[in-house]
C-alpha positions in Angstrom: 147.0 15.7 22.6 148.3 14.7 19.2 145.5 14.2 16.7 145.9 11.9 13.7 144.8 13.9 10.4 145.9 11.6 7.5 148.3 8.8 6.9 151.2 9.3 4.5 151.1 5.8 2.5 154.1 6.6 0.7 156.9 4.6 2.4 159.0 6.8 5.3 162.5 5.4 7.2 161.8 5.8 10.9 164.5 4.9 13.1 163.9 4.8 17.3 166.5 5.5 19.1 167.3 5.4 23.5 170.5 6.5 25.1 169.8 4.8 28.7 172.7 6.1 30.7 170.8 10.0 29.6 167.5 8.6 29.9 167.2 9.9 26.4 164.2 8.5 23.9 163.5 9.3 20.6 162.5 8.8 17.2 163.9 10.5 13.7 162.6 10.4 10.3 163.7 10.9 7.2 161.4 14.2 6.7 164.0 15.7 9.5 165.3 19.0 7.9 166.3 22.7 9.2 162.7 23.5 8.1 160.8 21.7 10.9 159.4 23.7 13.6 160.2 22.7 17.0 157.3 22.3 19.8 157.6 21.9 23.3 154.9 19.1 23.8 155.6 18.6 27.0 158.6 19.8 29.7 160.3 16.1 28.8 159.4 15.9 24.6 160.3 18.3 21.7 158.3 17.4 18.4 159.7 18.4 15.3 157.3 18.7 12.4 157.9 19.5 9.0 155.2 22.1 6.8 153.0 19.2 6.2 152.5 18.0 9.7 154.7 15.0 9.8 157.1 14.4 12.4 160.6 14.9 11.6 162.1 13.9 14.8 160.5 13.1 18.4 163.1 13.6 21.7 162.3 12.6 25.2 164.7 13.3 27.5 164.6 12.3 31.3 160.7 11.6 31.2 158.7 10.0 33.8 159.5 6.5 34.1 157.4 3.8 34.5 158.0 0.1 35.7 154.0 -0.6 35.5 153.0 -3.6 33.4 151.1 -1.5 30.7 148.1 -3.4 28.9 146.4 -1.7 26.4 142.9 -2.5 25.9 142.4 -3.3 22.3 138.9 -3.7 20.5 137.7 -6.0 19.5 137.2 -4.3 15.7 140.7 -2.5 15.9 141.8 -0.9 12.5 145.3 -1.5 11.4 147.2 0.6 8.9 150.6 0.9 7.2 151.8 4.3 6.4 152.8 7.5 8.6 150.3 9.8 10.4 150.0 13.9 9.5 149.5 15.3 13.3 147.9 18.4 14.9 149.0 19.1 18.4 145.6 19.6 19.8 147.3 20.4 23.6 150.7 20.8 24.8 152.2 20.2 28.6 150.9 16.8 28.7 152.7 14.4 31.2 154.1 11.8 28.9 155.9 8.2 30.7 158.0 5.9 29.2 158.5 2.2 29.6 161.9 0.5 28.6 160.8 -2.7 26.9 163.1 -5.8 26.0 163.1 -4.9 22.3 163.1 -0.7 22.5 160.4 1.8 24.0 157.1 2.6 24.8 156.0 6.6 25.1 152.4 6.9 27.0 150.4 9.9 26.3 147.8 9.5 27.7 146.1 7.4 31.3 143.6 5.9 28.8 144.6 2.6 27.5 141.9 1.7 24.7 143.1 1.3 21.4 141.2 0.8 18.5 143.7 1.9 16.1 147.2 1.0 15.1 149.3 2.7 12.8 152.5 0.8 11.7 155.6 2.4 10.3 158.5 0.6 9.9 159.3 -0.3 13.6 157.4 2.2 15.2 153.3 1.9 16.0 151.2 4.4 16.8 148.4 3.4 19.2 145.2 5.2 18.7 141.8 5.7 20.0 140.1 7.1 17.4 142.3 10.3 15.7 144.2 10.7 19.0 147.5 9.3 19.8 147.7 7.5 23.0 151.2 5.3 22.9 153.9 5.4 20.4 155.7 2.0 20.6 159.5 2.3 18.6 161.8 -1.1 18.6 165.4 -0.4 18.4 167.9 -2.2 15.7 170.7 -3.6 17.5 
């Protein structure tokens, strides 16, 4: 599980990308550098995190694809925040799924669909239940 420990309020560039022919989905941030620590989160997901706990890059190659209709259960008192989450990896090797959308993709980190917090940074949204990231939605600029 990915636990949000803090929110960086400074503007940060985050870009989503997918290459459908080779089933690769990624987000890359301006924090990516040679000092980022690579972590295999799942069989199909690598995360590069900088020394402060922020994603440099997240890349999923050949994830389990789903065509299911994904419906999140948004809390009536949902918290919406602008910024970029600092993360702590609590568990690894979780199966993840990807859902192609009309404008990008959704990476699903949990079967739980309850959402009470959305952290938005540019074209990327982190859907959370309390401090834990349930899903990540990335819009792709054409």
